[in-house]
C-alpha positions, 0 to 999 in steps of 0.5 A: 196538122190534123190527121184527116183519116182520124176518126174518134170512137164513140160509145153506144148510147141513147142516140139510136132511140132518141133521134128516130123518135124526134125525126119521125114525129117531125116527119108526120106532123110536118108533112101533114101541116105543110101539105094542109098549109098549101090550101091557104098559101094558094088562096093568099097568092090568088089574092096577091098577098105578098106574104103568100110568096114567102110562105110558099117558099118556106113551105117548099123548103120545109117539104124538101127537108122533110122528104129527106127525113125517112132516110135520116131516120133509118140512118139514126136507127142503124147508126150506119149509112147503108145507102151508098156514097151518092145518096149520102151526098144528095141527102146530106146536101138537101138536109143541110141546105134546106135548114138554111133556106128555112131560116132565111125565109122565116127572116123574110117573113118577119121583115115583110111583116115589119115593113107592112106594120111599121111603114104601112104607107111606104110599104105599098112602094117597097113591097110587091109580088115581083120584089118578093119573088126576086128576094126568094130567087136570091135566097135559093141561089145563095144558099144552094150555091154555097152548099154545092161544094158538099156535092163535090166531096166524099162525105162518107167516112169509116169509123173505128167501130166499122160503120159508115158515117154520112156528114159526121166526121169527128173531128171536123175537117178544116174545109168544113170548119171554114164553110161553117163560118159562112153558114154561122155568120151570114146565113144564120146570124144575119137572118136571126138579127133581122127576125129579132129586130123586126118582131121587137119593132112590131111589138113596139109599134103595136103597143103604141097603136091606139086603134087596138084594144089591150087584149088584141095587143097581148095576143099579137105580142104573145104570138111574136114572142112565141115565134121568136123563142121557137126560132131561138130554141131550134137554131141558136144552140146548134150554131153555138156548138157548131162554132165551137167545133169549127173553131177547134178544128180550124186551130188544127187541134184534133182531140177526141176528148173534146169531140166526145164532150161536145158531140152529145150537145151537137147531135141533140141541137142538130136534131132540134133544128128539125122541129122548125119544119113541123112548127112552121105551118102552125106558127106562121100560117094557122095562127091567124084568125083570118087564115083559120076562117079561110081554112075552115071554109075550104075544108067545109067546101071539100067535105060538102062536095064529097058528102053530097056528090050524087045526091039531089040538088034540093038536099045540097041547097038545103044543107048549104044554108048551114054554111052559106060562105062555103057555097061559092067555093063548093060550086067552084070545087065541084066544077073543078073535080067534075072536069078532072073526073071527066078526063079519066 
């Protein structure tokens, strides 16, 4: 049997420099990108765009994940958990569970695009705002529910180097190994297959469409391939290494030599999963030409409203001729801001 008190020693290395850089970059880019994408998501939902429901939940998942990164950055800098047992449970719970809600919603977005593209007529019956909301609720319940067990466990360990480790037991305990099988084969592999199948089917449908020109086909195909490749790079290596560690642990084969060899690949691949939270807004929202136009219109509206607040009406009207499509949004936004300021 594996001795659960065993903790493998690891030499000091590049980790205290590399991982804080990765997590800090993801935090800055991901926070700005996801907060900006809220503008577009709100507009999509107002237009009863079903895709907006999935994008909203993806954004929420990414932001919850990103909010845990500052603590994780300090942890990787010190290589010592100094925040106590309860914070380890809570931060570790959201850090791990939101990884899989992100994967699930990326798969939902791919599947929704597949239905809308490949079955445009039937999609009017299959797709609806209500059904999209139900799917999202089920995703949250399944993934958060399956990870609640983490909250009942004490995942703060004392290493042989006299430092506290949060959710990093080497070798892995058997209960964690068996839970990982569910995470690998259910909440990762099934969404992964759905995403690859959906995007491949969309590419095939687009190439057979006579209404699109060659350049447009190449652009859409390139975008879908990029999204698939990024998904694979972010998530596949981690789950391959996670399976190896889980399989070895499940066999009760506790060997620090194996963990010493696997640990660098495990930690690097785990850090790569965070890149998805920074890239999601750009590959799923901002790449669309229609979305880019809406975003620029909203930003111009905000800029004009702030720039010309307090100036004469004649100057505002004259300057708005430069951007007439922003006029309507400007009036609505300024009216809304006036109501807010009047309350304080």
